Structure formats: C-alpha cells, structure tokens
C-alpha positions as CSV (number, residue, x, y, z in Angstrom):
1,X,0.0,0.0,0.0
2,X,1.4,3.4,-0.9
3,X,1.8,5.7,2.1
4,X,-1.0,8.2,2.6
5,X,0.1,9.6,5.9
6,X,-3.0,8.1,7.6
7,X,-1.9,5.8,10.5
8,X,-5.1,3.7,10.2
9,X,-4.3,2.9,6.6
10,X,-0.6,2.2,7.1
11,X,-0.1,-1.0,9.0
12,X,1.8,-4.3,8.9
13,X,0.0,-7.6,9.5
14,X,2.4,-10.1,11.1
15,X,1.6,-13.7,11.7
16,X,1.6,-13.7,15.5
17,X,-0.1,-16.5,17.2
18,X,-0.6,-14.5,20.4
19,X,0.4,-11.1,21.5
20,X,2.5,-11.8,24.6
21,X,4.8,-9.7,26.8
22,X,7.7,-11.0,24.7
23,X,6.1,-9.8,21.5
24,X,5.5,-6.4,23.0
25,X,9.1,-6.1,24.4
26,X,10.7,-7.2,21.1
27,X,8.6,-5.3,18.6
28,X,11.0,-3.1,16.7
29,X,10.4,0.5,15.8
30,X,10.9,1.5,12.2
31,X,10.5,4.4,9.9
32,X,6.6,4.1,10.0
33,X,4.1,3.3,12.7
34,X,2.6,-0.2,12.3
35,X,0.1,-2.6,13.9
36,X,0.6,-6.3,14.9
37,X,-2.6,-8.3,15.0
38,X,-3.3,-11.3,17.3
39,X,-4.4,-14.4,15.2
40,X,-6.4,-16.0,18.0
41,X,-8.1,-12.8,19.1
42,X,-8.8,-10.7,16.0
43,X,-10.0,-7.7,18.1
44,X,-6.6,-7.5,19.9
45,X,-3.8,-5.5,18.3
46,X,-0.5,-3.9,19.3
47,X,0.4,-0.5,17.7
48,X,4.1,0.3,17.5
49,X,5.0,3.9,16.9
50,X,8.2,5.4,15.5
51,X,8.7,7.1,18.8
52,X,9.0,3.7,20.5
53,X,5.7,3.9,22.2
54,X,3.6,0.7,22.1
55,X,-0.2,0.6,22.7
56,X,-2.7,-2.2,22.6
57,X,-6.3,-2.3,21.6
58,X,-8.9,-4.9,22.2
C-alpha cells in the first residue's frame, strides 16, 4: 500500500499466534508506525509507533 500519511491505513499484518509480553518487548520500531494483530483474538492488536511507544487495543 502506498503511504497516505494516515496511520489507520498504514499497517503491517504479522503472523503472530498470540500477543505476549515478549512480542511487546521485542517489537522493533521502524520508519513508520505499524500494527501487529493477534491471530487468535482478531480484536486484539499492538500499535508500535516510530517514537518507540507501544499501545494495545482490544
């Protein structure tokens, strides 16, 4: 997807079985914000921001 500057449209879907403390601790920051989705609980996600802040939803 070409970047639009809209965080909700720019995300990365990783194959993660379950978002655990280890996944949160090891999620790397990059040049863009992204979201990791939990495969078992589709409503659960982890947002990783360029600033290094991590936030979960679900």
